[in-house]
C-alpha positions as a Markdown table, in Angstrom:
| # | Residue | x | y | z |
|---|---|---|---|---|
| 1 | Met | 12.6 | -28.6 | 25.3 |
| 2 | Arg | 14.6 | -26.3 | 27.5 |
| 3 | Asp | 11.6 | -25.4 | 29.6 |
| 4 | Ile | 10.7 | -29.0 | 30.5 |
| 5 | Leu | 14.2 | -30.4 | 30.7 |
| 6 | Ala | 14.3 | -30.9 | 34.5 |
| 7 | Gln | 11.2 | -33.0 | 34.5 |
| 8 | Ile | 12.0 | -35.2 | 31.5 |
| 9 | Glu | 15.5 | -35.8 | 32.9 |
| 10 | Lys | 13.9 | -37.3 | 36.0 |
| 11 | Trp | 11.7 | -39.6 | 33.8 |
| 12 | Trp | 14.8 | -40.6 | 31.9 |
| 13 | Asp | 16.8 | -41.2 | 35.1 |
| 14 | Ala | 14.0 | -43.5 | 36.3 |
| 15 | Gly | 14.3 | -45.6 | 33.2 |
| 16 | Glu | 10.9 | -44.6 | 31.8 |
| 17 | Thr | 9.9 | -44.3 | 28.2 |
| 18 | Phe | 8.0 | -41.1 | 27.6 |
| 19 | Gly | 6.5 | -39.3 | 24.6 |
| 20 | Leu | 8.2 | -36.1 | 23.5 |
| 21 | Ala | 6.3 | -33.8 | 21.1 |
| 22 | Thr | 8.4 | -30.9 | 19.6 |
| 23 | Val | 7.3 | -28.1 | 17.3 |
| 24 | Val | 9.7 | -28.5 | 14.3 |
| 25 | Arg | 8.1 | -26.2 | 11.7 |
| 26 | Thr | 5.6 | -23.3 | 11.7 |
| 27 | Phe | 3.7 | -21.4 | 9.0 |
| 28 | His | 1.7 | -18.2 | 9.3 |
| 29 | Ser | 0.4 | -17.2 | 12.7 |
| 30 | Ala | 1.5 | -20.3 | 14.7 |
| 31 | Pro | 1.2 | -19.9 | 18.5 |
| 32 | Arg | 4.6 | -21.4 | 19.4 |
| 33 | Glu | 8.1 | -21.3 | 17.9 |
| 34 | Pro | 10.1 | -24.3 | 16.7 |
| 35 | Gly | 11.6 | -26.0 | 19.7 |
| 36 | Ala | 8.6 | -25.7 | 21.9 |
| 37 | Ala | 7.9 | -29.1 | 23.5 |
| 38 | Leu | 5.3 | -31.1 | 25.4 |
| 39 | Ala | 6.1 | -34.4 | 27.1 |
| 40 | Val | 3.9 | -37.2 | 28.4 |
| 41 | Ser | 5.1 | -39.7 | 31.0 |
| 42 | Ala | 4.4 | -43.4 | 31.1 |
| 43 | Gly | 1.8 | -42.7 | 33.8 |
| 44 | Gly | 0.0 | -40.0 | 31.8 |
| 45 | Glu | 1.5 | -36.9 | 33.4 |
| 46 | Val | 1.9 | -34.0 | 30.9 |
| 47 | Ile | 4.3 | -31.1 | 31.0 |
| 48 | Gly | 5.0 | -28.3 | 28.5 |
| 49 | Ser | 3.0 | -26.9 | 25.6 |
| 50 | Val | 3.2 | -26.9 | 21.8 |
| 51 | Ser | 0.2 | -24.7 | 20.8 |
| 52 | Gly | -1.0 | -22.7 | 23.8 |
| 53 | Gly | -4.0 | -25.1 | 24.2 |
| 54 | Cys | -5.3 | -25.5 | 20.6 |
| 55 | Val | -4.2 | -29.0 | 19.9 |
| 56 | Glu | -2.7 | -30.2 | 23.2 |
| 57 | Gly | -5.3 | -32.9 | 23.7 |
| 58 | Ala | -4.7 | -34.5 | 20.3 |
| 59 | Val | -0.9 | -34.3 | 20.8 |
| 60 | Tyr | -1.3 | -35.9 | 24.3 |
| 61 | Glu | -3.1 | -38.9 | 22.8 |
| 62 | Leu | -0.6 | -39.2 | 20.0 |
| 63 | Ala | 2.3 | -39.1 | 22.4 |
| 64 | Gln | 0.8 | -42.0 | 24.4 |
| 65 | Glu | 0.2 | -43.9 | 21.1 |
| 66 | Val | 3.8 | -43.4 | 20.0 |
| 67 | Cys | 5.1 | -44.7 | 23.4 |
| 68 | Gln | 3.1 | -47.9 | 22.8 |
| 69 | Thr | 4.1 | -48.4 | 19.1 |
| 70 | Gly | 7.6 | -47.2 | 19.4 |
| 71 | Gln | 7.2 | -45.4 | 16.1 |
| 72 | Pro | 7.9 | -41.7 | 15.8 |
| 73 | Val | 5.3 | -39.6 | 13.9 |
| 74 | Leu | 5.5 | -36.3 | 12.2 |
| 75 | Gln | 2.0 | -34.7 | 12.4 |
| 76 | Arg | 0.7 | -31.5 | 10.9 |
| 77 | Tyr | -2.0 | -29.4 | 12.5 |
| 78 | Gly | -3.7 | -26.6 | 10.6 |
| 79 | Val | -6.8 | -24.4 | 10.6 |
| 80 | Ser | -9.7 | -26.2 | 12.2 |
| 81 | Asp | -12.9 | -26.6 | 10.2 |
| 82 | Asp | -16.5 | -25.9 | 11.3 |
| 83 | Thr | -17.2 | -29.2 | 13.0 |
| 84 | Ala | -17.2 | -29.2 | 16.8 |
| 85 | Leu | -14.9 | -32.3 | 17.0 |
| 86 | Ser | -12.2 | -31.0 | 14.6 |
| 87 | Val | -8.7 | -30.5 | 15.8 |
| 88 | Gly | -6.9 | -27.4 | 14.6 |
| 89 | Leu | -5.3 | -24.1 | 15.3 |
| 90 | Thr | -7.8 | -21.3 | 15.9 |
| 91 | Cys | -5.2 | -18.7 | 15.2 |
| 92 | Gly | -5.1 | -19.7 | 11.5 |
| 93 | Gly | -1.5 | -21.0 | 11.6 |
| 94 | Ile | 0.0 | -24.4 | 10.7 |
| 95 | Ile | 2.5 | -26.3 | 12.8 |
| 96 | Asp | 4.4 | -29.5 | 12.2 |
| 97 | Ile | 5.0 | -31.5 | 15.4 |
| 98 | Phe | 7.4 | -34.4 | 15.7 |
| 99 | Val | 6.3 | -36.9 | 18.4 |
| 100 | Glu | 8.8 | -39.6 | 19.4 |
| 101 | Pro | 9.4 | -42.1 | 22.2 |
| 102 | Val | 12.3 | -41.2 | 24.4 |
| 103 | Ser | 14.3 | -43.5 | 26.8 |
| 104 | Lys | 17.8 | -44.2 | 27.8 |
| 105 | Lys | 18.2 | -46.6 | 24.9 |
| 106 | Arg | 16.7 | -44.2 | 22.3 |
| 107 | Phe | 18.4 | -41.0 | 23.6 |
| 108 | Pro | 21.5 | -42.1 | 25.5 |
| 109 | Gln | 23.1 | -38.6 | 25.4 |
| 110 | Leu | 20.2 | -36.8 | 27.2 |
| 111 | Arg | 22.0 | -36.5 | 30.5 |
| 112 | Glu | 25.0 | -34.9 | 28.8 |
| 113 | Val | 22.8 | -32.6 | 26.7 |
| 114 | Ala | 20.9 | -31.5 | 29.8 |
| 115 | Ala | 24.2 | -30.8 | 31.7 |
| 116 | Ala | 25.5 | -28.7 | 28.8 |
| 117 | Ile | 22.3 | -26.7 | 28.7 |
| 118 | Arg | 22.4 | -26.0 | 32.4 |
| 119 | Asp | 26.1 | -25.0 | 32.2 |
| 120 | Gly | 25.5 | -22.6 | 29.3 |
| 121 | Arg | 27.6 | -24.7 | 26.9 |
| 122 | Pro | 26.4 | -24.7 | 23.3 |
| 123 | Val | 25.0 | -28.0 | 22.0 |
| 124 | Gly | 22.8 | -28.9 | 19.0 |
| 125 | Val | 20.5 | -31.9 | 18.6 |
| 126 | Thr | 19.7 | -33.0 | 15.1 |
| 127 | Thr | 16.9 | -35.5 | 14.4 |
| 128 | Val | 15.6 | -37.1 | 11.2 |
| 129 | Ile | 11.9 | -36.3 | 11.1 |
| 130 | Ala | 10.9 | -37.5 | 7.6 |
| 131 | Gly | 12.3 | -39.0 | 4.4 |
| 132 | Pro | 14.0 | -42.3 | 3.3 |
| 133 | Gly | 16.3 | -42.4 | 6.3 |
| 134 | Gln | 15.7 | -43.8 | 9.8 |
| 135 | Val | 13.1 | -41.5 | 11.2 |
| 136 | Gly | 14.0 | -40.6 | 14.8 |
| 137 | Ala | 17.8 | -41.1 | 14.2 |
| 138 | Arg | 19.7 | -38.5 | 16.2 |
| 139 | Arg | 23.1 | -36.9 | 16.2 |
| 140 | Val | 24.3 | -34.5 | 18.9 |
| 141 | Ile | 26.6 | -31.7 | 17.9 |
| 142 | Trp | 29.1 | -30.5 | 20.4 |
| 143 | Ala | 31.6 | -27.6 | 20.0 |
| 144 | Ala | 34.4 | -29.8 | 18.7 |
| 145 | Ala | 32.8 | -33.2 | 18.1 |
| 146 | Ala | 29.6 | -35.1 | 17.3 |
| 147 | Asp | 27.9 | -38.1 | 18.8 |
| 148 | Gly | 25.5 | -40.5 | 17.1 |
| 149 | Thr | 24.7 | -41.1 | 13.4 |
| 150 | Leu | 21.8 | -40.3 | 11.2 |
| 151 | Ala | 22.2 | -43.7 | 9.6 |
| 152 | Ala | 22.4 | -42.4 | 6.1 |
| 153 | Gly | 26.1 | -42.1 | 5.4 |
| 154 | Glu | 29.1 | -40.2 | 6.5 |
| 155 | Arg | 28.7 | -37.4 | 3.9 |
| 156 | Leu | 25.2 | -36.7 | 5.2 |
| 157 | Asp | 26.5 | -36.6 | 8.8 |
| 158 | Gln | 29.1 | -34.1 | 7.7 |
| 159 | Ala | 26.7 | -31.9 | 5.9 |
| 160 | Val | 24.4 | -31.8 | 8.9 |
| 161 | Asp | 27.3 | -31.1 | 11.2 |
| 162 | Asp | 28.3 | -28.1 | 9.2 |
| 163 | Asp | 24.8 | -26.7 | 9.1 |
| 164 | Ala | 24.2 | -27.4 | 12.7 |
| 165 | Arg | 27.4 | -25.7 | 13.9 |
| 166 | Gly | 26.5 | -22.6 | 11.8 |
| 167 | Met | 23.0 | -22.5 | 13.2 |
| 168 | Leu | 24.3 | -23.1 | 16.8 |
| 169 | Ala | 26.5 | -20.1 | 16.5 |
| 170 | Gln | 23.4 | -18.0 | 15.6 |
| 171 | Gly | 21.1 | -19.7 | 18.1 |
| 172 | Leu | 18.9 | -20.9 | 15.2 |
| 173 | Thr | 16.4 | -23.8 | 15.3 |
| 174 | Ala | 14.9 | -25.1 | 12.1 |
| 175 | Val | 14.4 | -27.9 | 9.6 |
| 176 | Arg | 17.0 | -28.6 | 6.9 |
| 177 | His | 16.6 | -30.9 | 3.9 |
| 178 | Tyr | 19.2 | -33.2 | 2.3 |
| 179 | Gly | 19.8 | -35.8 | -0.3 |
| 180 | Glu | 21.4 | -39.1 | 0.5 |
| 181 | His | 24.9 | -37.6 | 0.0 |
| 182 | Gly | 24.3 | -34.5 | 2.0 |
| 183 | Glu | 23.3 | -32.3 | -1.0 |
| 184 | Arg | 20.5 | -29.7 | -0.3 |
| 185 | Arg | 17.2 | -31.2 | -1.7 |
| 186 | Leu | 13.7 | -30.4 | -0.6 |
| 187 | Asp | 12.3 | -33.8 | -1.6 |
| 188 | Glu | 14.6 | -36.0 | 0.4 |
| 189 | Leu | 15.6 | -36.3 | 4.1 |
| 190 | Ser | 14.2 | -33.7 | 6.6 |
| 191 | Val | 16.4 | -33.1 | 9.6 |
| 192 | Phe | 15.3 | -30.9 | 12.6 |
| 193 | Val | 18.2 | -29.0 | 14.0 |
| 194 | Gln | 17.6 | -27.7 | 17.6 |
| 195 | Ser | 20.1 | -25.3 | 18.9 |
| 196 | Phe | 20.7 | -24.9 | 22.6 |
| 197 | Ala | 23.0 | -21.9 | 22.9 |
| 198 | Pro | 23.7 | -19.8 | 25.9 |
| 199 | Pro | 21.2 | -16.8 | 26.2 |
| 200 | Pro | 22.3 | -13.6 | 24.4 |
| 201 | Arg | 23.9 | -10.9 | 26.7 |
| 202 | Met | 22.4 | -7.5 | 27.5 |
| 203 | Leu | 25.0 | -5.1 | 28.9 |
| 204 | Val | 23.4 | -2.1 | 30.7 |
| 205 | Phe | 25.7 | 0.7 | 31.6 |
| 206 | Gly | 24.5 | 3.3 | 34.2 |
| 207 | Ala | 23.0 | 2.4 | 37.5 |
| 208 | Ile | 20.0 | 4.6 | 37.3 |
| 209 | Asp | 16.2 | 4.0 | 37.5 |
| 210 | Phe | 15.9 | 3.7 | 33.7 |
| 211 | Ala | 18.6 | 0.9 | 33.9 |
| 212 | Ala | 16.5 | -1.1 | 36.4 |
| 213 | Ala | 13.5 | -1.0 | 34.1 |
| 214 | Val | 15.6 | -1.9 | 31.0 |
| 215 | Ala | 17.2 | -4.8 | 32.9 |
| 216 | Arg | 13.8 | -6.1 | 33.9 |
| 217 | Ala | 12.6 | -6.0 | 30.3 |
| 218 | Gly | 15.8 | -7.6 | 29.0 |
| 219 | Lys | 15.4 | -10.5 | 31.5 |
| 220 | Phe | 11.8 | -10.9 | 30.4 |
| 221 | Leu | 13.0 | -11.2 | 26.7 |
| 222 | Gly | 15.5 | -13.9 | 27.7 |
| 223 | Tyr | 18.8 | -12.0 | 27.9 |
| 224 | His | 21.5 | -12.6 | 30.4 |
| 225 | Val | 21.6 | -9.1 | 31.9 |
| 226 | Thr | 24.6 | -7.4 | 33.4 |
| 227 | Val | 24.4 | -3.9 | 34.9 |
| 228 | Cys | 27.7 | -2.0 | 35.2 |
| 229 | Asp | 28.6 | 1.3 | 36.9 |
| 230 | Ala | 31.7 | 2.7 | 38.5 |
| 231 | Arg | 29.8 | 4.0 | 41.5 |
| 232 | Pro | 29.5 | 1.3 | 44.2 |
| 233 | Val | 26.8 | 3.2 | 46.1 |
| 234 | Phe | 24.4 | 2.9 | 43.1 |
| 235 | Ala | 25.5 | -0.4 | 41.5 |
| 236 | Thr | 24.0 | -2.9 | 44.0 |
| 237 | His | 22.0 | -6.1 | 43.7 |
| 238 | Ala | 19.3 | -4.6 | 45.9 |
| 239 | Arg | 18.7 | -1.8 | 43.3 |
| 240 | Phe | 18.8 | -4.3 | 40.4 |
| 241 | Pro | 17.2 | -7.5 | 41.5 |
| 242 | Asp | 16.4 | -8.6 | 38.0 |
| 243 | Ala | 20.0 | -8.4 | 36.7 |
| 244 | Asp | 22.1 | -11.6 | 36.5 |
| 245 | Glu | 25.2 | -9.6 | 37.4 |
| 246 | Val | 25.9 | -6.2 | 38.9 |
| 247 | Val | 29.5 | -5.0 | 38.2 |
| 248 | Val | 31.2 | -2.1 | 39.9 |
| 249 | Gln | 33.8 | -1.0 | 37.4 |
| 250 | Trp | 34.4 | 1.8 | 34.9 |
| 251 | Pro | 32.1 | 0.8 | 31.9 |
| 252 | His | 34.7 | 1.1 | 29.2 |
| 253 | Arg | 37.2 | -1.0 | 31.1 |
| 254 | Tyr | 34.6 | -3.7 | 31.8 |
| 255 | Leu | 33.4 | -3.8 | 28.2 |
| 256 | Ala | 37.0 | -4.1 | 26.9 |
| 257 | Asp | 37.5 | -7.3 | 28.9 |
| 258 | Thr | 34.1 | -9.0 | 28.5 |
| 259 | Pro | 33.0 | -11.3 | 25.6 |
| 260 | Val | 30.8 | -9.6 | 23.0 |
| 261 | Asp | 29.2 | -11.3 | 20.0 |
| 262 | Glu | 26.7 | -10.6 | 17.3 |
| 263 | Arg | 23.8 | -11.3 | 19.6 |
| 264 | Thr | 25.0 | -9.0 | 22.4 |
| 265 | Val | 22.9 | -5.9 | 23.2 |
| 266 | Ile | 24.6 | -2.8 | 24.7 |
| 267 | Cys | 22.5 | -0.1 | 26.4 |
| 268 | Val | 24.4 | 3.0 | 27.5 |
| 269 | Leu | 22.1 | 4.9 | 29.9 |
| 270 | Thr | 24.7 | 6.8 | 32.0 |
| 271 | His | 23.7 | 10.2 | 30.5 |
| 272 | Asp | 27.2 | 11.5 | 31.4 |
| 273 | Pro | 29.9 | 12.2 | 28.8 |
| 274 | Lys | 32.7 | 11.0 | 31.0 |
| 275 | Phe | 31.1 | 7.6 | 31.1 |
| 276 | Asp | 29.2 | 7.6 | 27.8 |
| 277 | Val | 32.0 | 8.5 | 25.4 |
| 278 | Pro | 34.7 | 6.0 | 26.6 |
| 279 | Val | 32.3 | 3.1 | 26.7 |
| 280 | Leu | 30.7 | 3.9 | 23.3 |
| 281 | Glu | 34.2 | 4.2 | 21.8 |
| 282 | Val | 34.8 | 0.6 | 22.8 |
| 283 | Ala | 31.2 | -0.6 | 22.0 |
| 284 | Leu | 31.2 | 0.7 | 18.4 |
| 285 | Arg | 34.3 | -1.3 | 17.6 |
| 286 | Thr | 32.8 | -4.6 | 18.9 |
| 287 | Pro | 30.6 | -7.0 | 16.8 |
| 288 | Ala | 27.6 | -6.3 | 19.1 |
| 289 | Gly | 24.2 | -6.6 | 17.3 |
| 290 | Tyr | 22.7 | -3.6 | 19.1 |
| 291 | Ile | 24.3 | -0.5 | 20.6 |
| 292 | Gly | 21.9 | 2.1 | 22.0 |
| 293 | Ala | 22.4 | 5.3 | 24.1 |
| 294 | Met | 19.9 | 7.3 | 26.0 |
| 295 | Gly | 19.8 | 11.1 | 25.7 |
| 296 | Ser | 18.2 | 14.1 | 24.0 |
| 297 | Arg | 18.8 | 15.1 | 20.4 |
| 298 | Arg | 21.3 | 17.7 | 21.7 |
| 299 | Thr | 23.0 | 15.2 | 23.9 |
| 300 | His | 23.3 | 12.9 | 20.9 |
| 301 | Glu | 24.9 | 15.5 | 18.7 |
| 302 | Asp | 27.4 | 16.4 | 21.4 |
| 303 | Arg | 28.1 | 12.7 | 21.9 |
| 304 | Leu | 28.8 | 12.2 | 18.1 |
| 305 | Ala | 31.2 | 15.2 | 18.1 |
| 306 | Arg | 33.1 | 13.8 | 21.0 |
| 307 | Leu | 33.3 | 10.3 | 19.4 |
| 308 | Arg | 34.5 | 11.8 | 16.1 |
| 309 | Glu | 37.3 | 13.6 | 18.1 |
| 310 | Ala | 38.1 | 10.2 | 19.6 |
| 311 | Gly | 38.7 | 8.9 | 16.1 |
| 312 | Leu | 35.6 | 6.9 | 15.3 |
| 313 | Thr | 34.6 | 6.7 | 11.6 |
| 314 | Glu | 31.2 | 7.6 | 10.2 |
| 315 | Ala | 30.5 | 3.9 | 9.5 |
| 316 | Glu | 31.2 | 3.1 | 13.1 |
| 317 | Leu | 29.0 | 6.0 | 14.3 |
| 318 | Ala | 26.2 | 4.8 | 12.0 |
| 319 | Arg | 25.8 | 1.7 | 14.2 |
| 320 | Leu | 24.7 | 3.8 | 17.2 |
| 321 | Arg | 21.0 | 3.9 | 18.0 |
| 322 | Ser | 20.5 | 7.2 | 19.7 |
| 323 | Pro | 18.2 | 8.3 | 21.2 |
| 324 | Ile | 17.6 | 4.7 | 22.2 |
| 325 | Gly | 14.3 | 2.8 | 21.5 |
| 326 | Leu | 11.3 | 3.2 | 19.2 |
| 327 | Asp | 9.2 | 6.4 | 19.1 |
| 328 | Leu | 6.4 | 5.4 | 21.5 |
| 329 | Gly | 6.3 | 8.8 | 23.3 |
| 330 | Ala | 7.8 | 7.0 | 26.4 |
| 331 | Arg | 8.4 | 9.2 | 29.5 |
| 332 | Thr | 8.8 | 7.0 | 32.5 |
| 333 | Pro | 11.6 | 4.4 | 33.1 |
| 334 | Glu | 9.1 | 1.6 | 32.5 |
| 335 | Glu | 7.8 | 3.1 | 29.3 |
| 336 | Thr | 11.3 | 3.7 | 28.1 |
| 337 | Ala | 12.2 | 0.1 | 28.8 |
| 338 | Val | 9.2 | -1.0 | 26.6 |
| 339 | Ser | 10.4 | 1.2 | 23.8 |
| 340 | Val | 13.9 | -0.4 | 24.0 |
| 341 | Ala | 12.4 | -3.9 | 24.1 |
| 342 | Ala | 10.2 | -3.1 | 21.1 |
| 343 | Glu | 13.2 | -2.0 | 19.1 |
| 344 | Leu | 15.1 | -5.2 | 20.0 |
| 345 | Ile | 12.1 | -7.3 | 18.9 |
| 346 | Gln | 11.8 | -5.3 | 15.7 |
| 347 | Leu | 15.4 | -5.9 | 14.8 |
| 348 | Arg | 15.3 | -9.6 | 15.7 |
| 349 | Trp | 12.3 | -10.4 | 13.4 |
| 350 | Gly | 12.3 | -7.6 | 10.9 |
| 351 | Gly | 9.1 | -5.9 | 11.8 |
| 352 | Ser | 8.2 | -2.4 | 10.5 |
| 353 | Gly | 7.4 | -0.9 | 13.9 |
| 354 | Arg | 4.0 | 0.3 | 12.5 |
| 355 | Pro | 0.7 | -0.4 | 14.1 |
| 356 | Leu | -0.6 | -3.8 | 12.9 |
| 357 | Thr | -3.9 | -2.1 | 12.0 |
| 358 | Asp | -2.0 | -0.1 | 9.3 |
| 359 | Thr | -0.4 | -3.2 | 7.8 |
| 360 | Ala | -1.6 | -6.1 | 5.6 |
| 361 | Gly | -0.4 | -9.6 | 5.0 |
| 362 | Arg | 1.5 | -11.8 | 7.5 |
| 363 | Ile | 1.8 | -10.8 | 11.1 |
| 364 | His | 4.9 | -12.8 | 11.8 |
| 365 | His | 8.1 | -12.1 | 9.9 |
| 366 | Gly | 10.9 | -14.4 | 9.1 |
């Protein structure tokens, strides 16, 4: 929903009722991830996508129908058959799409949710999509409170709140299943938990040409990118137009004072021990999910020796990914950035890093 938020907020402000179709569950090689959305206005305008084109026409018609009936629908789309008029996914996947009418009356918190997303404040939206409860009932999860009820009892609301807050902390969006008292049961109530968390951070240290390429790739992957270097002549917005922030400061001092969590990516590209070692000494003691450093094998061994002298343990050193990136044979800054991006994707989804032609089974992991 994030991608279409600006437009649907305008419809909401105008008092319209519009159809909102959201991917809530995927199986196999589905084209879009849970959370992808398509909306249809009262006048027939469409925005967004749920399948990359495979079933958009059918979803469009269903969204219009839902607006007329006022009844939400959970619809599954799978592999199309051999008939020309069949509706399905040509990629061989399966997606569940929840289509609901949205208006000020049905979703009174939309303006607050939209403001939180724009401001980078975490918020979760939980919606009953199937089961014995009130389908379409919604509960919004804020950092310290919740708004709305799933109309199935306080214990269920509490169980959903607990799950949603845990998922929000990790940026996870998925369906969870509950019994009437909040117990985990696959055959009862299905609740879609959509997390709107601030984008993960990528901290790039070293204002060199490789850093510009890595910053560009990081921005493409959805990171909030910061480039940091102590040399003001190199650390400029003109040299790093894709970065969200360019900071002139000693890297280790900046890192010691900036927020770092499990989703944070740290790329040390300075290639200079007087910068590398102090910032890595700080980085390897943070909860960052990825810490990579550029350099040759010889540079890596020298760096490890210096870090040991600084007091880092072998367990801390084992977190360092150096030389940075996957083995793609990269040479140029742009190729190196692709190898770093590939490693980040591999770690996020658990891929093997091998050519798909050498593997069997499912293409998508997780």
